[in-house]
N, CA, C and O atoms as a MOPAC input file, in Angstrom:
PM7 MOZYME 1SCF
protein

 N      0.84800 1    -1.17000 1     0.00000 1
 C      0.00000 1     0.00000 1     0.00000 1
 C      0.89600 1     1.23600 1     0.00000 1
 O      1.97900 1     1.24100 1     0.58600 1
 N      0.42600 1     2.26400 1    -0.65900 1
 C      1.17600 1     3.51600 1    -0.62800 1
 C      1.06200 1     4.12600 1     0.76800 1
 O      0.15100 1     3.80200 1     1.53000 1
 N      1.98600 1     5.00000 1     1.08300 1
 C      1.92000 1     5.68400 1     2.37000 1
 C      0.61500 1     6.42900 1     2.54900 1
 O      0.06200 1     6.46500 1     3.64800 1
 N      0.11300 1     7.02900 1     1.47100 1
 C     -1.18100 1     7.72300 1     1.55000 1
 C     -2.28500 1     6.74700 1     1.90900 1
 O     -3.13800 1     7.05100 1     2.74300 1
 N     -2.27600 1     5.56000 1     1.27900 1
 C     -3.28800 1     4.54400 1     1.59200 1
 C     -3.14900 1     4.05700 1     3.03600 1
 O     -4.14800 1     3.79700 1     3.70700 1
 N     -1.91900 1     3.93600 1     3.50400 1
 C     -1.68900 1     3.52600 1     4.89400 1
 C     -2.24500 1     4.57700 1     5.84800 1
 O     -2.90100 1     4.24200 1     6.83400 1
 N     -1.98200 1     5.84400 1     5.55600 1
 C     -2.50200 1     6.93000 1     6.39300 1
 C     -4.02400 1     6.88100 1     6.42400 1
 O     -4.62200 1     6.96600 1     7.49700 1
 N     -4.65600 1     6.74600 1     5.26600 1
 C     -6.12000 1     6.67600 1     5.20000 1
 C     -6.64500 1     5.46100 1     5.96500 1
 O     -7.62200 1     5.56000 1     6.70600 1
 N     -5.98800 1     4.31700 1     5.77900 1
 C     -6.40100 1     3.08000 1     6.45200 1
 C     -6.29000 1     3.23000 1     7.97000 1
 O     -7.23500 1     2.93100 1     8.70000 1
 N     -5.13900 1     3.69000 1     8.43500 1
 C     -4.94400 1     3.80900 1     9.87900 1
 C     -5.82800 1     4.88700 1    10.49100 1
 O     -6.22600 1     4.77500 1    11.65100 1
 N     -6.13900 1     5.92700 1     9.72800 1
 C     -7.07200 1     6.94200 1    10.22500 1
 C     -8.44200 1     6.31700 1    10.45500 1
 O     -9.08700 1     6.59100 1    11.46700 1
 N     -8.88900 1     5.48200 1     9.52300 1
 C    -10.17900 1     4.79300 1     9.68800 1
 C    -10.12100 1     3.79500 1    10.83400 1
 O    -11.04900 1     3.71800 1    11.64000 1
 N     -9.04000 1     3.03300 1    10.91000 1
 C     -8.89700 1     2.02100 1    11.96100 1
 C     -8.82000 1     2.67900 1    13.33900 1
 O     -9.30600 1     2.12100 1    14.32300 1
 N     -8.21800 1     3.84500 1    13.40800 1
 C     -8.07600 1     4.53600 1    14.69300 1
 C     -9.41300 1     4.99000 1    15.26500 1
 O     -9.48800 1     5.38900 1    16.42700 1
 N    -10.46700 1     4.93300 1    14.45900 1
 C    -11.79400 1     5.28700 1    14.96800 1
 C    -12.35700 1     4.18200 1    15.86500 1
 O    -13.32200 1     4.40400 1    16.59600 1
 N    -11.74700 1     2.98400 1    15.80600 1
 C    -12.16500 1     1.87500 1    16.66400 1
 C    -11.66100 1     2.17600 1    18.07100 1
 O    -10.45400 1     2.29200 1    18.28500 1
 N    -12.55100 1     2.29900 1    19.00400 1
 C    -12.17200 1     2.68400 1    20.35700 1
 C    -11.55200 1     1.51800 1    21.12600 1
 O    -11.86800 1     0.35500 1    20.87400 1
 N    -10.66200 1     1.84800 1    22.07200 1
 C     -9.99100 1     0.80000 1    22.84700 1
 C    -10.93500 1    -0.15300 1    23.57900 1
 O    -10.54600 1    -1.28500 1    23.87000 1
 N    -12.14600 1     0.26600 1    23.88100 1
 C    -13.07600 1    -0.61100 1    24.60200 1
 C    -14.00000 1    -1.38800 1    23.66300 1
 O    -14.94000 1    -2.04200 1    24.11300 1
 N    -13.73100 1    -1.31400 1    22.36100 1
 C    -14.57200 1    -2.04400 1    21.40500 1
 C    -13.93300 1    -3.38000 1    21.05000 1
 O    -12.72100 1    -3.55200 1    21.18400 1
 N    -14.73400 1    -4.30400 1    20.60800 1
 C    -14.21200 1    -5.59500 1    20.17700 1
 C    -13.35500 1    -5.48300 1    18.93300 1
 O    -12.58900 1    -6.39300 1    18.61800 1
 N    -13.47900 1    -4.36800 1    18.22500 1
 C    -12.72600 1    -4.16200 1    16.98800 1
 C    -11.40500 1    -3.43700 1    17.23200 1
 O    -10.71700 1    -3.04900 1    16.28700 1
 N    -11.05900 1    -3.26000 1    18.49500 1
 C     -9.84400 1    -2.51600 1    18.84500 1
 C     -8.62200 1    -3.07300 1    18.12100 1
 O     -8.33200 1    -4.26500 1    18.22500 1
 N     -7.90000 1    -2.22200 1    17.38700 1
 C     -6.75300 1    -2.69800 1    16.61300 1
 C     -5.51900 1    -2.95200 1    17.47600 1
 O     -5.34100 1    -2.33800 1    18.52900 1
 N     -4.69300 1    -3.84700 1    17.01800 1
 C     -3.40300 1    -4.14600 1    17.64700 1
 C     -2.31700 1    -3.78700 1    16.63800 1
 O     -2.45000 1    -4.07300 1    15.44800 1
 N     -1.26000 1    -3.16900 1    17.10800 1
 C     -0.21000 1    -2.70300 1    16.21500 1
 C      1.16100 1    -3.17400 1    16.67200 1
 O      1.38700 1    -3.41100 1    17.85800 1
 N      2.05700 1    -3.30500 1    15.73000 1
 C      3.47600 1    -3.53100 1    16.00700 1
 C      4.26000 1    -2.59500 1    15.09800 1
 O      4.00700 1    -2.52800 1    13.89500 1
 N      5.19800 1    -1.88300 1    15.66900 1
 C      6.04600 1    -0.93900 1    14.93100 1
 C      5.27700 1     0.23900 1    14.35500 1
 O      5.72000 1     0.86400 1    13.39200 1
 N      4.11500 1     0.54600 1    14.94900 1
 C      3.30300 1     1.68700 1    14.53400 1
 C      3.05100 1     2.54000 1    15.77300 1
 O      2.73400 1     2.01800 1    16.84200 1
 N      3.19200 1     3.84700 1    15.62300 1
 C      2.85900 1     4.74700 1    16.72800 1
 C      2.08200 1     5.93900 1    16.18100 1
 O      2.32500 1     6.40500 1    15.06800 1
 N      1.14200 1     6.41700 1    16.99100 1
 C      0.38500 1     7.61500 1    16.64700 1
 C     -0.42800 1     8.06500 1    17.84500 1
 O     -0.58600 1     7.33600 1    18.82400 1
 N     -0.94200 1     9.29000 1    17.74500 1
 C     -1.90200 1     9.82400 1    18.69700 1
 C     -3.15700 1    10.11800 1    17.88900 1
 O     -3.10600 1    10.85500 1    16.90500 1
 N     -4.28600 1     9.54300 1    18.30100 1
 C     -5.56300 1     9.78900 1    17.62500 1
 C     -6.33900 1    10.82000 1    18.44100 1
 O     -6.56200 1    10.64400 1    19.63900 1
 N     -6.74300 1    11.88700 1    17.77900 1
 C     -7.49200 1    12.94300 1    18.46100 1
 C     -8.46700 1    13.57100 1    17.47800 1
 O     -8.09200 1    13.96900 1    16.37500 1
 N     -9.71100 1    13.65300 1    17.89200 1
 C    -10.75300 1    14.28500 1    17.07600 1
 C    -10.82800 1    13.68800 1    15.67500 1
 O    -11.01100 1    14.41100 1    14.69600 1
 N    -10.68700 1    12.36600 1    15.58100 1
 C    -10.81500 1    11.67600 1    14.30700 1
 C     -9.60600 1    11.78000 1    13.39500 1
 O     -9.65100 1    11.33300 1    12.24900 1
 N     -8.53000 1    12.36400 1    13.89200 1
 C     -7.32500 1    12.51800 1    13.07400 1
 C     -6.13600 1    11.85500 1    13.75600 1
 O     -6.10300 1    11.70100 1    14.97700 1
 N     -5.16400 1    11.46700 1    12.94100 1
 C     -3.92700 1    10.89600 1    13.46700 1
 C     -2.86200 1    11.97700 1    13.52100 1
 O     -2.70500 1    12.77000 1    12.59200 1
 N     -2.14400 1    11.99000 1    14.61400 1
 C     -1.01600 1    12.90000 1    14.76200 1
 C      0.23300 1    12.07700 1    15.02100 1
 O      0.17500 1    11.02200 1    15.65300 1
 N      1.35300 1    12.56100 1    14.53300 1
 C      2.65400 1    11.93800 1    14.78500 1
 C      2.67000 1    10.46200 1    14.38900 1
 O      3.20700 1     9.62900 1    15.11900 1
 N      2.08300 1    10.13900 1    13.23800 1
 C      2.05100 1     8.75800 1    12.74500 1
 C      3.43900 1     8.34100 1    12.28200 1
 O      4.06300 1     8.99400 1    11.44600 1
 N      3.90900 1     7.22200 1    12.85700 1
 C      5.22300 1     6.70100 1    12.48800 1
 C      5.15500 1     5.18800 1    12.33000 1
 O      4.38500 1     4.50900 1    13.01000 1
 N      5.96500 1     4.68400 1    11.43300 1
 C      6.16000 1     3.24900 1    11.26700 1
 C      7.65000 1     2.99800 1    11.44900 1
 O      8.48700 1     3.59700 1    10.77400 1
 N      7.95900 1     2.10400 1    12.37000 1
 C      9.35600 1     1.81100 1    12.73200 1
 C     10.09700 1     3.08800 1    13.10500 1
 O     11.27200 1     3.25400 1    12.77700 1
 N      9.40100 1     3.98900 1    13.79600 1
 C     10.01500 1     5.21600 1    14.28700 1
 C     10.18700 1     6.31600 1    13.27100 1
 O     10.71300 1     7.38000 1    13.59900 1
 N      9.75700 1     6.08800 1    12.04300 1
 C      9.90900 1     7.07800 1    10.97200 1
 C      8.54200 1     7.58000 1    10.51700 1
 O      7.59400 1     6.80000 1    10.42600 1
 N      8.43200 1     8.89000 1    10.22800 1
 C      7.16000 1     9.39500 1     9.70200 1
 C      6.76900 1     8.65400 1     8.42300 1
 O      7.62700 1     8.27400 1     7.62700 1
 N      5.47800 1     8.45800 1     8.23900 1
 C      4.98700 1     7.76900 1     7.04500 1
 C      5.17700 1     8.68100 1     5.83600 1
 O      4.77100 1     9.84300 1     5.84800 1
 N      5.79000 1     8.14500 1     4.81000 1
 C      6.02400 1     8.85900 1     3.55400 1
 C      4.88100 1     8.50500 1     2.61000 1
 O      4.76600 1     7.34900 1     2.20200 1
 N      4.02700 1     9.47700 1     2.24800 1
 C      2.87800 1     9.17400 1     1.39000 1
 C      3.24800 1     8.51900 1     0.06000 1
 O      2.42600 1     7.81500 1    -0.52600 1
 N      4.47300 1     8.73800 1    -0.42700 1
 C      4.87800 1     8.18700 1    -1.72300 1
 C      5.54600 1     6.81300 1    -1.61100 1
 O      5.74600 1     6.13400 1    -2.61800 1
 N      5.88400 1     6.41100 1    -0.40100 1
 C      6.57200 1     5.13300 1    -0.20300 1
 C      5.55900 1     3.98600 1    -0.21800 1
 O      4.37400 1     4.19500 1     0.03900 1
 N      6.03100 1     2.78400 1    -0.52000 1
 C      5.18500 1     1.59200 1    -0.47900 1
 C      5.44800 1     0.84800 1     0.82700 1
 O      6.59600 1     0.64300 1     1.22000 1
 N      4.36200 1     0.44700 1     1.49400 1
 C      4.45300 1    -0.25600 1     2.77400 1
 C      3.78400 1    -1.61800 1     2.66000 1
 O      2.88200 1    -1.82800 1     1.84900 1
 N      4.25100 1    -2.52900 1     3.49100 1
 C      3.68600 1    -3.87300 1     3.55500 1
 C      3.21600 1    -4.09200 1     4.99000 1
 O      3.89100 1    -3.69300 1     5.93900 1
 N      2.05800 1    -4.72600 1     5.14300 1
 C      1.55700 1    -4.99900 1     6.48500 1
 C      0.85700 1    -6.34300 1     6.51500 1
 O      0.55300 1    -6.93300 1     5.47800 1
 N      0.61300 1    -6.80500 1     7.71000 1
 C     -0.10400 1    -8.06200 1     7.90300 1
 C     -1.32100 1    -7.79100 1     8.77100 1
 O     -1.27500 1    -6.97600 1     9.69300 1
 N     -2.40100 1    -8.48000 1     8.46700 1
 C     -3.61200 1    -8.38400 1     9.27400 1
 C     -4.38900 1    -9.68100 1     9.10300 1
 O     -4.04700 1   -10.52000 1     8.27000 1
 N     -5.40900 1    -9.82900 1     9.88200 1
 C     -6.27800 1   -10.99700 1     9.76000 1
 C     -7.11900 1   -10.87900 1     8.49500 1
 O     -7.50000 1    -9.77500 1     8.10600 1
 N     -7.40900 1   -11.99500 1     7.85700 1
 C     -8.24300 1   -11.95700 1     6.65400 1
 C     -9.62700 1   -11.40200 1     6.99200 1
 O    -10.24900 1   -10.73800 1     6.16200 1
 N    -10.10600 1   -11.67100 1     8.20100 1
 C    -11.40000 1   -11.13300 1     8.64600 1
 C    -11.40800 1    -9.61500 1     8.53600 1
 O    -12.35700 1    -9.03200 1     8.01000 1
 N    -10.35200 1    -8.97100 1     9.03100 1
 C    -10.26700 1    -7.52000 1     8.95700 1
 C     -9.99500 1    -7.04600 1     7.53500 1
 O    -10.53500 1    -6.02500 1     7.10900 1
 N     -9.16500 1    -7.77400 1     6.80000 1
 C     -8.82900 1    -7.38900 1     5.42900 1
 C    -10.05900 1    -7.35600 1     4.53100 1
 O    -10.10900 1    -6.58500 1     3.57200 1
 N    -11.05300 1    -8.19000 1     4.83800 1
 C    -12.27500 1    -8.23500 1     4.02300 1
 C    -13.38100 1    -7.34600 1     4.58100 1
 O    -14.53500 1    -7.45800 1     4.16700 1
 N    -13.03400 1    -6.45800 1     5.52400 1
 C    -14.00000 1    -5.48900 1     6.02600 1
 C    -14.68000 1    -5.87400 1     7.32300 1
 O    -15.59600 1    -5.18100 1     7.76800 1
 N    -14.25000 1    -6.97100 1     7.94200 1
 C    -14.85200 1    -7.38900 1     9.20600 1
 C    -14.66500 1    -6.35300 1    10.29900 1
 O    -13.65800 1    -5.64600 1    10.32400 1
 N    -15.63100 1    -6.26100 1    11.20300 1
 C    -15.64200 1    -5.29800 1    12.31300 1
 C    -15.60900 1    -3.85000 1    11.83400 1
 O    -15.25100 1    -2.95400 1    12.59800 1
 N    -15.97900 1    -3.61400 1    10.57800 1
 C    -16.02200 1    -2.25100 1    10.06600 1
 C    -14.68300 1    -1.71500 1     9.57900 1
 O    -14.56000 1    -0.52700 1     9.27900 1
 N    -13.68100 1    -2.58400 1     9.49800 1
 C    -12.38200 1    -2.15400 1     8.98200 1
 C    -12.49700 1    -1.87600 1     7.48700 1
 O    -13.31800 1    -2.49000 1     6.80600 1
 N    -11.67900 1    -0.95400 1     6.96900 1
 C    -11.66900 1    -0.73600 1     5.52100 1
 C    -11.17200 1    -1.99400 1     4.80600 1
 O    -10.24300 1    -2.65500 1     5.26900 1
 N    -11.79600 1    -2.31100 1     3.68800 1
 C    -11.35700 1    -3.48500 1     2.91000 1
 C     -9.99800 1    -3.20500 1     2.28700 1
 O     -9.75800 1    -2.14000 1     1.71900 1
 N     -9.12200 1    -4.18600 1     2.40800 1
 C     -7.82600 1    -4.08500 1     1.72900 1
 C     -7.54700 1    -5.32800 1     0.89200 1
 O     -6.49700 1    -5.43000 1     0.25700 1
 N     -8.48000 1    -6.26800 1     0.89000 1
 C     -8.25900 1    -7.49100 1     0.11100 1
 C     -8.33200 1    -7.24300 1    -1.39100 1
 O     -7.99900 1    -8.12200 1    -2.18500 1
 N     -8.76700 1    -6.05100 1    -1.77700 1
 C     -8.84300 1    -5.70300 1    -3.19500 1
 C     -7.65500 1    -4.83700 1    -3.64500 1
 O     -7.62700 1    -4.35900 1    -4.77900 1
 N     -6.68500 1    -4.64100 1    -2.75600 1
 C     -5.50900 1    -3.83900 1    -3.09000 1
 C     -4.50800 1    -4.68400 1    -3.87200 1
 O     -4.37700 1    -5.88200 1    -3.62200 1
 N     -3.80100 1    -4.06400 1    -4.81900 1
 C     -2.75200 1    -4.80900 1    -5.52800 1
 C     -1.72600 1    -5.33100 1    -4.52000 1
 O     -1.34500 1    -4.62500 1    -3.58600 1
 N     -1.29900 1    -6.53500 1    -4.71600 1
 C     -0.30200 1    -7.11500 1    -3.82500 1
 C     -0.87500 1    -7.83400 1    -2.61700 1
 O     -0.13600 1    -8.45900 1    -1.85600 1
 N     -2.20100 1    -7.75000 1    -2.43400 1
 C     -2.81000 1    -8.44900 1    -1.29000 1
 C     -2.62200 1    -9.95100 1    -1.44900 1
 O     -2.83600 1   -10.50400 1    -2.52800 1
 N     -2.22100 1   -10.60100 1    -0.37100 1
 C     -2.03700 1   -12.05100 1    -0.37100 1
 C     -2.74000 1   -12.62500 1     0.84800 1
 O     -2.48200 1   -12.20100 1     1.97400 1
 N     -3.62100 1   -13.58100 1     0.63100 1
 C     -4.21000 1   -14.32700 1     1.73700 1
 C     -3.34900 1   -15.56900 1     1.91700 1
 O     -3.35800 1   -16.46400 1     1.07100 1
 N     -2.60700 1   -15.62600 1     3.01600 1
 C     -1.67500 1   -16.73300 1     3.24400 1
 C     -2.38700 1   -18.02900 1     3.59100 1
 O     -1.81600 1   -19.11300 1     3.46400 1
 N     -3.64200 1   -17.91600 1     4.03200 1
 C     -4.37200 1   -19.10200 1     4.44600 1
 C     -4.07900 1   -19.53100 1     5.87300 1
 O     -4.67500 1   -20.48700 1     6.37000 1
 N     -3.15600 1   -18.82700 1     6.54400 1
 C     -2.86600 1   -19.16400 1     7.93200 1
 C     -4.05700 1   -18.81600 1     8.81700 1
 O     -4.72600 1   -17.80600 1     8.59700 1
 N     -4.31700 1   -19.64200 1     9.80300 1
 C     -5.38000 1   -19.39400 1    10.78000 1
 C     -4.72300 1   -18.81100 1    12.02300 1
 O     -3.78100 1   -19.39000 1    12.56300 1
 N     -5.22700 1   -17.65100 1    12.48200 1
 C     -4.56500 1   -16.95800 1    13.58400 1
 C     -4.42500 1   -17.81900 1    14.83800 1
 O     -3.37800 1   -17.79300 1    15.48600 1
 N     -5.44600 1   -18.56900 1    15.18500 1
 C     -5.37500 1   -19.40700 1    16.39000 1
 C     -4.28600 1   -20.47100 1    16.26300 1
 O     -3.59700 1   -20.77700 1    17.23700 1
 N     -4.13400 1   -21.02700 1    15.07900 1
 C     -3.10200 1   -22.04700 1    14.86500 1
 C     -1.70500 1   -21.43600 1    14.93500 1
 O     -0.78800 1   -22.03200 1    15.49900 1
 N     -1.55000 1   -20.25200 1    14.36300 1
 C     -0.25800 1   -19.56700 1    14.39400 1
 C      0.09900 1   -19.20600 1    15.83500 1
 O      1.24400 1   -19.37200 1    16.25400 1
 N     -0.88300 1   -18.71200 1    16.59200 1
 C     -0.64700 1   -18.36900 1    17.99300 1
 C     -0.26500 1   -19.60500 1    18.79900 1
 O      0.67200 1   -19.56400 1    19.59600 1
 N     -0.98000 1   -20.69100 1    18.59700 1
 C     -0.67700 1   -21.94000 1    19.30900 1
 C      0.75700 1   -22.38200 1    19.02300 1
 O      1.49600 1   -22.73700 1    19.94000 1
 N      1.14100 1   -22.35800 1    17.76500 1
 C      2.49600 1   -22.76000 1    17.38100 1
 C      3.53800 1   -21.85400 1    18.03300 1
 O      4.57300 1   -22.32500 1    18.50600 1
 N      3.25700 1   -20.55200 1    18.05500 1
 C      4.18200 1   -19.59500 1    18.67000 1
 C      4.35100 1   -19.88000 1    20.15800 1
 O      5.47100 1   -19.90900 1    20.66700 1
 N      3.23900 1   -20.09100 1    20.85100 1
 C      3.28700 1   -20.36200 1    22.29000 1
 C      4.06400 1   -21.64900 1    22.55300 1
 O      4.90000 1   -21.70400 1    23.45500 1
 N      3.78500 1   -22.66800 1    21.77100 1
 C      4.49800 1   -23.93500 1    21.95300 1
 C      5.99900 1   -23.76800 1    21.72500 1
 O      6.81300 1   -24.33300 1    22.45500 1
 N      6.34900 1   -23.00100 1    20.72400 1
 C      7.75300 1   -22.82300 1    20.35700 1
 C      8.49900 1   -21.92800 1    21.35000 1
 O      9.71000 1   -22.06900 1    21.52100 1
 N      7.78300 1   -21.01000 1    22.00500 1
 C      8.42300 1   -20.00400 1    22.84900 1
 C      8.09700 1   -20.12700 1    24.33100 1
 O      8.39700 1   -19.21400 1    25.10000 1
 N      7.50100 1   -21.21300 1    24.74200 1
 C      7.14800 1   -21.39800 1    26.15100 1
 C      8.38900 1   -21.75200 1    26.96000 1
 O      9.30400 1   -22.40600 1    26.45900 1
 N      8.40900 1   -21.31600 1    28.21000 1
 C      7.37800 1   -20.50600 1    28.85100 1
 C      7.46800 1   -19.05200 1    28.38300 1
 O      8.55500 1   -18.52800 1    28.14100 1
 N      6.31500 1   -18.42400 1    28.26500 1
 C      6.25900 1   -17.03300 1    27.83000 1
 C      6.48000 1   -16.10500 1    29.01900 1
 O      6.04500 1   -16.39300 1    30.13500 1
 N      7.14700 1   -15.00800 1    28.77300 1
 C      7.33000 1   -13.95700 1    29.77100 1
 C      6.28400 1   -12.88500 1    29.47700 1
 O      6.43300 1   -12.10700 1    28.53400 1
 N      5.23100 1   -12.84800 1    30.28200 1
 C      4.11500 1   -11.92900 1    30.02900 1
 C      4.57300 1   -10.47700 1    29.93100 1
 O      3.97600 1    -9.69800 1    29.18800 1
 N      5.60800 1   -10.09800 1    30.65600 1
 C      6.06000 1    -8.70600 1    30.62400 1
 C      6.59100 1    -8.30400 1    29.24700 1
 O      6.63400 1    -7.11700 1    28.92400 1
 N      6.98900 1    -9.26900 1    28.44700 1
 C      7.47500 1    -8.96800 1    27.09800 1
 C      6.34700 1    -8.53600 1    26.16700 1
 O      6.60100 1    -8.04200 1    25.06900 1
 N      5.11100 1    -8.71900 1    26.60000 1
 C      3.95500 1    -8.42600 1    25.74900 1
 C      3.09700 1    -7.28900 1    26.30300 1
 O      1.96700 1    -7.08300 1    25.86000 1
 N      3.63500 1    -6.56300 1    27.26200 1
 C      2.91900 1    -5.41900 1    27.82100 1
 C      2.75700 1    -4.34400 1    26.74400 1
 O      3.64700 1    -4.16200 1    25.91300 1
 N      1.62400 1    -3.63300 1    26.75500 1
 C      1.47200 1    -2.51800 1    25.80400 1
 C      2.59200 1    -1.49500 1    26.00700 1
 O      2.97500 1    -1.18800 1    27.13600 1
 N      3.10000 1    -0.98300 1    24.90300 1
 C      4.20800 1    -0.03600 1    24.96400 1
 C      3.73700 1     1.41000 1    25.03800 1
 O      4.53600 1     2.30600 1    25.30900 1
 N      2.45800 1     1.64600 1    24.80200 1
 C      1.95300 1     3.00600 1    24.83000 1
 C      2.27200 1     3.78500 1    23.57000 1
 O      2.23700 1     5.01500 1    23.57400 1
 N      2.58600 1     3.07300 1    22.47500 1
 C      2.92300 1     3.74200 1    21.21700 1
 C      1.70800 1     4.33200 1    20.51800 1
 O      1.83700 1     5.19000 1    19.64400 1
 N      0.53000 1     3.86800 1    20.90800 1
 C     -0.71600 1     4.32400 1    20.29800 1
 C     -1.59500 1     4.87000 1    21.40900 1
 O     -1.79900 1     4.21200 1    22.42900 1
 N     -2.11800 1     6.07800 1    21.20900 1
 C     -3.00000 1     6.63700 1    22.23900 1
 C     -4.16600 1     7.37300 1    21.60300 1
 O     -4.06800 1     7.91600 1    20.50200 1
 N     -5.26700 1     7.37300 1    22.32900 1
 C     -6.48200 1     8.06200 1    21.92600 1
 C     -6.71700 1     9.19400 1    22.91100 1
 O     -6.64100 1     8.99600 1    24.12400 1
 N     -7.00100 1    10.37900 1    22.39000 1
 C     -7.26400 1    11.52900 1    23.26600 1
 C     -8.61400 1    12.11400 1    22.96400 1
 O     -9.01900 1    13.09000 1    23.59600 1

């Protein structure tokens, strides 16, 4: 997705409130959402470049518009890997057990005001 498309996508996704079932989870993304707008949006610590191309991963449920997310399954380059999130999580836990819960604490990179 272009940086502009990423900005538009994340602006829409940021409308999902933290107490909703559709609350988004992010890795390597930071921003402050206020009054329906994103401020200080960064990916891997760098401001999003509207002309750059970005790659991301999400659940197929969300990619196809589930929970009110913008559809991205129709974007060029979209790939449905066929992986099932529960199976991937199970494999990860098995491979990395015992897990240190503190390693998964929210970092506070995303905030709603």
